[in-house]
C-alpha positions, 0 to 999 in steps of 0.5 A: 578084376575082369568079368567072366562070361556068366554061367547061366546055371548060377544066379544071385539076387541082390538088393541095393546093387546100384549103390557103392557097396552093391556095385562092388559086390556085383563086380566080384560076382560077375568076375566069378561067372555069376549072373546077377538079378538086381532089384532096382527102383528106378534106373536099370544097372547096365552091366553084362550079366546083370538083369535089373528087376524093377520093384519095391522092397516091401512088395513081397509077392514081386520079390518072391517071383524075382528070386525064384531060380536064384541060388542065393540072395544078398541083401544090402539095403540100409540107410544111415539117416531117417526121413520119416516124411517119406517113410524112410525110418530105421525100423521100416527099412532095416527091420520091416524091409529085411523081413520082407526080403527074408520071408520072400527068399524062404517062400521062393526056396532060395538056399542061401541068404547073405545079409549086410548088417553093421559093426556094433549091431546089438539088441540093447544098443542106444543107437536106433540104427544099431538096434534095428540092424540087430533086430533084422539079424534075429529075424534071419537067424530064426528063418531057417535059411542058410545064412551068413551075416556080415557086420562091416566097420566103416567101408571106404573106397575112392568112389564111396560117400564116406571118402568123398566127404573126408576128402572134401574136408581135407580140401576145404570144400565142405563145411566146416571148411577150416578143419576136419571134424570128428565126434570126440569124448571129453569135455572139449571133445579132445579124445577120439574113439577108435575105428577099423575101416575096411576096404570096399574090395575086401567087402566085395570079396567076402560077400562073393566068398559067402555065396560059394562057401558052405563053411560060412553058413551060420556065421556072423562075421565082424568085417574089419580092416587090419589097422585100428586108428583114431579119427584124427589119425585117419584124417591125417593120412587122407590129408597128407596123401592128398597133399593138404594140411588141415587141422582136426577138431573134435566136436564134444559128443555131449554137445552133438547130442544136445544139437540133435535134441534142439535143432531140426534134423534137416539142419544137421549133417548127422543124427543122434544114432550116429553120435551115439555110435561115435561114443563107442569104439568101432573095432573088432578082432581082425584075426577072427575074420581072417580065420573065418574067411581064410584071408586077411582084410587089409588096413586103411593106409595100405588100401587108401594110398594106391586109390587116392589118385582117382580123387581130385579136389575131393571128388571121385573122377568116376562119379 
């Protein structure tokens, strides 16, 4: 989608803009003529229409100053793995970090706040990841800001970490090399839960819509694709599309949980919260999202097959 000349009267403040999802959302905003002011920790974002603001998620004074004059805030920053030694915990990033951004937006007088949560977020979740996402949602709802919350399922696209990982497994380029693993229910992990992947371009479109549409104020939208599937089915589609044949094997959830209790976190490619979430279906009613957005998010096969050509040997050519 071509990026239009920015309208100097329209500006959005974005956190997490240098990441996979953030880059796509910024692209969607630029294509609609918005200017973007992006919070960065290190390298600036070199795109016309983007002003990079170096700062820290917890520096509320600096956040407030950077947000002044913006029409909306899009908050995307989150983590999937904790590194307590560096202060990167779910509670600090998802809850404390979100509170800093929300409170700064309120003081800066920003009229709209669009928040990235996660499918499955709820206060009583056994997953620290999902529970802290729900806590951030609660703070936003109580803030008085005109908010929209999105809870996306697994987000996929040819330049994302998720698809790189799955493609590497399909190509035998990453552990466990001989098969494509998933967390499975049952004594031997033979039964897979369901997921409903959503395409990155549809996520970007939804966020850009929310900035512009008053009818989405106060909404919490579970953002899923139109195709439900098991993990083995998703892997089969990826492997076949990439011209590979690789067996799929379930790792029993009880065994994965046991590993997270006895082994150091640095030894494992997953954490307990991920295992807990894998014990539940990660799905929602796409018809509800369609009614809210006015368009239907697409399914995995429909969106993966046309984009798979940019993936060679399990690595995105544009990374």
